[in-house]
Structure formats: C-alpha cells, structure tokens
C-alpha positions as CSV (number, residue, x, y, z in Angstrom):
1,M,-16.3,86.5,-35.2
2,K,-17.0,83.1,-33.9
3,A,-15.7,80.2,-35.9
4,A,-15.7,76.3,-35.4
5,V,-12.1,75.4,-35.8
6,L,-10.8,71.9,-36.1
7,T,-7.7,71.6,-33.9
8,G,-7.0,67.8,-34.4
9,V,-8.4,64.3,-34.8
10,R,-12.0,64.6,-33.2
11,S,-11.3,68.0,-31.8
12,V,-13.5,71.1,-32.4
13,E,-13.1,74.4,-30.6
14,I,-15.2,77.6,-31.0
15,R,-12.6,80.5,-31.2
16,D,-12.9,84.2,-31.9
17,L,-11.1,85.1,-35.1
18,P,-10.4,88.3,-36.9
19,L,-13.2,89.6,-39.2
20,P,-11.8,88.8,-42.9
21,D,-10.9,91.8,-44.9
22,L,-11.9,92.6,-48.5
23,R,-8.6,92.4,-50.2
24,A,-9.8,92.9,-53.9
25,P,-12.3,95.0,-55.7
26,D,-14.4,91.9,-56.7
27,E,-14.5,90.2,-53.3
28,V,-17.7,90.1,-51.1
29,L,-17.9,89.9,-47.3
30,L,-20.5,87.1,-46.5
31,R,-22.4,86.4,-43.2
32,T,-23.0,82.7,-43.0
33,A,-26.7,81.7,-42.7
34,V,-26.5,77.8,-43.0
35,A,-23.4,75.5,-43.4
36,G,-23.5,71.9,-44.1
37,L,-21.0,69.3,-42.9
38,C,-19.7,67.5,-45.9
39,G,-18.1,63.9,-45.9
40,S,-14.7,65.8,-46.8
41,D,-15.2,67.9,-43.6
42,L,-15.8,64.7,-41.6
43,H,-12.6,63.1,-43.1
44,Y,-10.7,66.0,-41.7
45,F,-12.4,65.2,-38.3
46,I,-11.9,61.5,-38.1
47,S,-8.4,61.4,-39.6
48,D,-5.2,63.6,-39.8
49,R,-4.5,62.2,-43.3
50,V,-6.7,62.0,-46.3
51,G,-5.0,59.9,-49.0
52,S,-1.4,61.3,-49.5
53,E,-2.6,64.7,-47.9
54,K,-1.8,65.6,-44.3
55,V,-4.5,67.8,-42.7
56,A,-3.1,71.0,-41.8
57,Y,-4.7,71.9,-38.3
58,P,-5.9,74.3,-37.0
59,A,-8.5,74.6,-39.8
60,V,-11.9,76.2,-40.4
61,V,-13.5,73.9,-42.9
62,G,-16.9,73.9,-44.7
63,H,-17.9,74.7,-48.2
64,E,-21.7,73.8,-48.4
65,C,-23.6,76.9,-47.5
66,S,-25.9,79.8,-48.1
67,A,-25.1,83.3,-46.9
68,F,-26.1,87.0,-46.6
69,V,-24.1,89.8,-48.4
70,E,-22.7,91.8,-45.6
71,A,-20.3,94.2,-47.6
72,V,-18.9,94.3,-51.2
73,G,-15.8,95.5,-52.9
74,S,-15.7,98.6,-55.2
75,A,-16.0,96.4,-58.4
76,V,-19.0,94.3,-57.3
77,T,-22.1,94.9,-59.4
78,K,-24.1,91.5,-59.2
79,V,-25.0,91.5,-55.5
80,K,-25.5,94.0,-52.6
81,P,-25.6,94.1,-48.8
82,G,-28.7,92.0,-47.6
83,D,-28.9,89.7,-50.6
84,R,-29.0,86.0,-50.0
85,V,-26.7,83.9,-52.0
86,A,-25.5,80.3,-52.6
87,V,-21.8,79.7,-53.0
88,E,-19.6,78.0,-55.6
89,P,-16.6,76.8,-53.3
90,A,-13.9,76.4,-56.0
91,L,-11.5,79.3,-56.8
92,S,-10.0,78.7,-60.2
93,C,-7.5,80.7,-62.0
94,G,-9.0,80.9,-65.4
95,Q,-5.8,81.1,-67.0
96,C,-4.2,77.5,-67.0
97,D,-4.8,74.8,-69.6
98,Q,-7.5,73.1,-67.4
99,C,-9.5,76.3,-67.0
100,R,-9.1,77.2,-70.7
101,N,-10.5,73.7,-71.6
102,G,-13.4,73.9,-69.6
103,R,-12.2,72.1,-66.6
104,P,-12.0,74.8,-63.8
105,H,-12.4,72.1,-61.1
106,T,-9.1,70.6,-62.0
107,C,-7.4,74.0,-62.2
108,R,-3.6,73.9,-61.8
109,A,-3.7,76.5,-59.1
110,I,-7.1,75.7,-57.5
111,G,-8.0,76.8,-54.2
112,F,-11.1,75.6,-52.4
113,L,-13.5,77.1,-49.7
114,G,-12.7,75.4,-46.3
115,H,-9.8,73.0,-47.7
116,P,-7.1,73.0,-45.0
117,G,-4.1,75.0,-46.1
118,E,-6.0,76.7,-49.0
119,K,-8.8,78.9,-47.7
120,D,-10.7,79.2,-44.4
121,G,-14.2,77.8,-44.8
122,C,-17.8,78.8,-44.0
123,L,-18.0,77.2,-40.6
124,A,-17.6,80.7,-39.3
125,E,-19.9,83.8,-38.9
126,F,-18.1,85.6,-41.9
127,F,-15.9,84.7,-44.8
128,T,-15.2,86.2,-48.2
129,M,-15.5,85.1,-51.7
130,P,-15.1,86.6,-55.2
131,E,-18.3,87.9,-56.8
132,R,-18.3,85.4,-59.7
133,N,-18.6,82.6,-57.1
134,L,-21.8,83.8,-55.9
135,F,-25.5,83.0,-57.1
136,P,-28.3,85.3,-55.8
137,L,-31.3,83.3,-54.4
138,S,-35.0,84.0,-55.4
139,A,-37.7,84.4,-52.8
140,A,-38.8,80.7,-53.5
141,M,-35.5,79.3,-52.3
142,T,-34.9,78.6,-48.6
143,L,-31.6,78.9,-46.9
144,N,-31.3,75.1,-46.4
145,E,-32.2,74.3,-49.9
146,A,-29.5,76.7,-51.0
147,M,-27.0,74.9,-48.9
148,L,-28.0,71.6,-50.3
149,A,-27.4,72.6,-53.9
150,E,-23.8,72.1,-53.7
151,P,-24.1,68.1,-53.0
152,L,-26.6,68.1,-55.6
153,S,-24.3,69.7,-58.1
154,I,-21.8,66.7,-57.6
155,A,-24.5,64.3,-58.4
156,L,-25.4,66.3,-61.7
157,H,-21.6,66.5,-62.5
158,A,-21.1,62.6,-62.1
159,L,-24.3,61.9,-64.2
160,R,-23.0,64.3,-67.0
161,L,-19.6,62.4,-67.0
162,G,-21.8,59.4,-68.0
163,G,-23.4,61.3,-71.0
164,G,-26.7,61.7,-68.8
165,N,-27.6,58.1,-69.7
166,P,-26.1,55.7,-67.3
167,G,-28.5,52.7,-68.2
168,R,-31.5,51.0,-67.3
169,A,-30.4,49.2,-64.1
170,V,-27.9,51.2,-61.9
171,G,-26.3,50.9,-58.5
172,V,-25.7,53.6,-55.8
173,L,-23.3,52.2,-53.1
174,G,-23.4,54.7,-50.1
175,T,-26.4,56.8,-49.5
176,G,-25.4,59.8,-47.5
177,P,-26.5,63.1,-48.9
178,I,-24.5,62.9,-52.2
179,G,-25.6,59.3,-52.6
180,L,-29.2,60.3,-52.1
181,C,-28.9,63.2,-54.5
182,V,-27.5,60.8,-57.0
183,I,-30.6,58.6,-56.7
184,M,-32.9,61.4,-57.0
185,V,-31.0,62.7,-60.2
186,L,-31.2,59.3,-61.7
187,K,-34.9,59.1,-60.9
188,A,-35.6,62.4,-62.4
189,E,-33.7,61.2,-65.6
190,G,-36.0,58.2,-65.9
191,V,-33.6,55.2,-64.7
192,E,-36.0,52.3,-64.2
193,E,-34.2,50.4,-61.6
194,I,-32.0,51.9,-58.8
195,F,-30.3,49.6,-56.3
196,A,-28.6,51.1,-53.3
197,S,-26.6,50.1,-50.2
198,D,-25.4,51.8,-47.0
199,R,-24.4,50.6,-43.4
200,S,-26.8,53.0,-41.9
201,E,-30.3,51.8,-41.6
202,A,-31.7,55.3,-41.6
203,R,-29.9,55.9,-45.0
204,V,-31.3,52.6,-46.4
205,L,-34.8,53.8,-45.5
206,A,-33.6,57.3,-47.1
207,A,-32.5,55.5,-50.2
208,R,-36.0,54.1,-50.7
209,R,-37.5,57.4,-50.1
210,A,-35.3,59.1,-52.7
211,G,-36.3,56.6,-55.4
212,A,-34.4,53.3,-55.0
213,A,-36.3,50.2,-56.0
214,W,-34.2,48.1,-53.7
215,A,-31.9,48.9,-50.8
216,S,-30.1,47.2,-48.1
217,N,-27.5,47.0,-45.6
218,P,-24.3,45.1,-46.5
219,D,-23.6,44.3,-42.8
220,R,-27.0,42.4,-42.7
221,E,-27.3,41.2,-46.2
222,D,-25.3,40.1,-49.1
223,V,-26.0,43.1,-51.3
224,V,-24.2,41.7,-54.4
225,R,-26.4,38.5,-54.3
226,G,-29.4,40.5,-53.6
227,I,-29.0,42.9,-56.4
228,L,-28.0,40.2,-58.9
229,D,-30.9,38.2,-57.9
230,R,-33.2,41.1,-59.1
231,S,-30.9,42.0,-62.0
232,P,-29.1,38.8,-63.2
233,L,-27.1,40.2,-66.1
234,G,-25.5,42.9,-63.7
235,L,-25.7,46.7,-63.7
236,D,-25.2,49.1,-66.6
237,A,-23.3,51.5,-63.9
238,V,-22.5,51.7,-60.3
239,F,-21.9,55.1,-58.5
240,E,-19.7,54.3,-55.7
241,V,-20.3,57.0,-53.1
242,S,-18.8,55.7,-49.9
243,G,-15.1,55.4,-50.5
244,D,-15.2,52.0,-48.8
245,P,-12.8,49.6,-50.4
246,A,-15.4,46.8,-49.7
247,A,-18.0,48.8,-51.7
248,I,-15.6,49.4,-54.5
249,E,-14.8,45.7,-54.8
250,Q,-18.9,45.1,-54.6
251,S,-19.1,47.7,-57.6
252,I,-16.8,45.6,-59.8
253,E,-19.0,42.4,-59.0
254,L,-22.1,44.3,-59.7
255,V,-21.4,46.0,-63.1
256,K,-22.1,44.0,-66.2
257,P,-19.3,43.5,-68.8
258,G,-18.7,46.7,-70.6
259,G,-20.3,48.8,-67.6
260,K,-19.0,51.8,-65.8
261,I,-18.0,52.6,-62.3
262,F,-18.2,56.3,-61.2
263,Q,-16.0,56.8,-58.3
264,I,-17.4,59.6,-56.2
265,G,-16.6,58.4,-52.7
266,I,-13.1,59.5,-51.3
267,P,-11.2,56.5,-49.7
268,L,-9.1,57.6,-46.6
269,A,-6.3,55.4,-47.7
270,E,-3.7,56.6,-50.3
271,R,-3.8,53.1,-52.0
272,I,-6.5,50.5,-52.3
273,A,-6.2,47.3,-54.3
274,F,-8.4,46.2,-57.1
275,P,-9.3,42.5,-58.5
276,I,-7.7,43.6,-61.8
277,A,-8.1,40.3,-63.6
278,R,-12.0,40.7,-63.0
279,M,-12.1,44.1,-64.3
280,R,-10.2,43.4,-67.1
281,R,-12.1,40.5,-68.2
282,K,-15.3,42.4,-67.8
283,E,-13.6,45.5,-69.6
284,I,-14.9,47.7,-66.7
285,A,-14.5,51.6,-67.2
286,V,-13.7,53.6,-64.1
287,Q,-14.6,57.2,-64.1
288,N,-13.2,59.2,-61.0
289,V,-15.5,62.1,-60.1
290,R,-13.7,65.3,-58.9
291,R,-16.2,67.6,-56.9
292,Q,-18.3,69.3,-59.8
293,N,-17.8,71.4,-62.8
294,R,-20.2,74.4,-63.2
295,C,-23.2,72.4,-62.1
296,L,-24.2,74.6,-59.1
297,E,-26.6,77.0,-61.1
298,R,-28.4,74.1,-62.6
299,A,-28.8,72.4,-59.2
300,L,-30.4,75.6,-57.7
301,R,-32.7,75.8,-60.7
302,L,-33.8,72.0,-60.1
303,I,-34.5,72.8,-56.6
304,E,-36.3,76.1,-57.2
305,S,-38.5,74.5,-59.8
306,K,-39.4,71.5,-57.5
307,H,-38.0,68.9,-60.0
308,I,-35.7,67.9,-57.1
309,D,-37.0,67.9,-53.5
310,A,-33.7,68.1,-51.4
311,A,-35.1,70.0,-48.3
312,W,-35.6,66.6,-46.5
313,L,-32.0,65.8,-46.5
314,A,-31.3,68.5,-44.0
315,T,-32.2,66.6,-40.8
316,H,-29.9,67.9,-37.9
317,G,-29.3,71.5,-37.3
318,F,-27.0,72.8,-34.6
319,P,-26.0,76.3,-33.6
320,I,-22.3,77.2,-34.0
321,G,-21.8,76.8,-30.2
322,E,-22.6,73.0,-30.6
323,A,-20.2,72.4,-33.6
324,A,-18.4,69.5,-31.8
325,R,-21.7,67.8,-31.3
326,A,-22.7,68.3,-34.9
327,F,-19.4,66.9,-36.2
328,A,-19.6,63.9,-33.8
329,T,-23.3,63.0,-34.8
330,A,-22.5,63.3,-38.4
331,A,-19.3,61.3,-38.4
332,D,-20.7,58.5,-36.1
333,R,-23.9,58.6,-38.0
334,T,-26.1,58.6,-34.8
335,D,-29.9,59.7,-34.2
336,G,-30.6,58.8,-37.9
337,V,-28.7,61.7,-39.4
338,L,-28.5,62.5,-43.1
339,K,-27.2,66.0,-43.3
340,A,-26.0,67.8,-40.2
341,F,-25.5,71.5,-40.5
342,L,-24.8,74.6,-38.5
343,T,-26.9,77.7,-38.2
344,F,-25.8,81.1,-37.6
C-alpha cells in the first residue's frame, strides 16, 4: 500500500508499505477515504521535537479521517465491509484509574492513531482500528464532513470543560480549523461577543465567517487594545488555540479578573514563561485541554443535523502522491489554506 511517510524535518516520502494485518478479533481493516492534516501533524513536519518529546522518524502520521471498512475480525458485529465510518483516534486501555474515572483521553497506557512511536496513522491507503473506535456514517454525511468531526470534537470538549457557559464576551486566539470550530460552537451556544485573532489574513476572514463579531491580525494591529476598546472590562474567557507564547500573554491581558484561559494550542517549546504576578492579581484560572473526551459522536450529530456547518473548512485537497505539497501548503499557510487534506 502507499503511505505518506515523514522521514525528517520538512521531508515527506511516498513509500510502499506492507498491508497491515488484523491482529485481534475486534480489529477492522480500513481503507482511507479522506485524511486531514492536523496542527500536531504539522508540528512533526516543521520540528523534530514537540515540547519534551523527540519525534521518532520515519513516521506515518494522521488521525483526522473518514474511511471505508475493508475487512473485519471474527468478533466484529457493528460494521461490515463497504461501510463508511468516522474514526476515534485514541486507543485507551479501559482499565487504569483514568479510564475508570471517565478520562480515557488521559489513559495511563494511551496510544494514538498517527502519533509517532505509538501507532501508524491514516496518511496511508489502509490502517487498522478496533471496532469500538468506529462510528458508522449516515447517507447524509459526506466523507469530508466526517473527517472534520474530529477537530470539532476538540472544540466541544474545551467548551464542556468550561461548564458549557464560558460567558458573554469570549476571545479565540488562533483561528485555524480547531479555532474556527471553537467559534462555531460558541456561536451555536449563544455567546454574544466573540473576538478573534490570527496571523493569516485568510483565517481572520474565516473567523468572521464562523461567527466572530471582531477579528484582526496581531501583526497588523494591537489586538489587545482592539478587543479592550470594544469590551473594556475584559473577556470572560479566552480560548488560546495557536500555541504561540505571544498569544498566551495576550490571553492573560485580555481575560478579566476571575476569568479563565483554555489552553488548546500546543507550544513547540518545552517551557514558556508567564507574567505570573499579573495572573495572580487577576486570579486567572488556566484550563489545559488534552485532545477530546468522547465528543466525536456528538460532533457527528451536530454536523449531520446542520447545527454546525463544517464542510467549508476543508479548503485544499491533494492526492496522496502530492502529500509533500499538502504539508508545505498547510505548514506555510499559503494560498488561503484552512484545512489541507489528502484524498485516496
């Protein structure tokens, strides 16, 4: 089978790899239909280290996808060959303290589809997953929409961590696909004032389309001043979705005393500095967001019911043979790209 393999920093090769075997009765062989490039995949492309973790090359990454069922193990009953499915990428043990306490996304023995060194991802013609990780698609759901349910599930998880009510005035710093999903979820939940920023002009425009009342580029405007001019008491919450230390500092300035920062973006650096005195005096709470926790099914329902329109986020499709160009386009944010994806 053909697979897009990261072989080093900014290096992608198309290789022929063996077809994966079904190794357990509950496993399913999947044929990839559409596979999105997530920000974490781009981290592995632009840097050989993310935080304290050294990237193990060569690696087949990718975890946002829709797929066709190709073959099933002897114990599989929920899906059959030919079915279209969305994929929950986290492989949790179900036995540890975290899994038993409703936190499978922080499982002590977690594996993750497309995480280097854990499990080969979906940027390949075929891959395997347990049946429990698959969600059959209705005829109303497109393959692109099913792929986008995974980034939407992260937005849903972040909002749930905030009790579902982040406040009246909220900021979203970083409006790539996940940030745009956050804006759409906030809008659907009735948040009145959403302020956004991104260094890409295309993503500033996309933020307004998603529902932001105000959006701007921090390289062209003082976004802290621009937002506080419109919301002088500060914001009830800020969703930081870029991982940029400058945006994290802006979050601290923007949130009102007693407010909350939701840290979704992943900084490349292992350590970053905070103005801790400012945070302490404002009594700011910081909630880190780790992927998502059993939100994929709800994301699929929201898309299928048209409560969330995610399809427009998928802007740039490439055949697998052009994976290197897809990675470069997404990483360099050229041509107005929002979500780059591979088709098979």
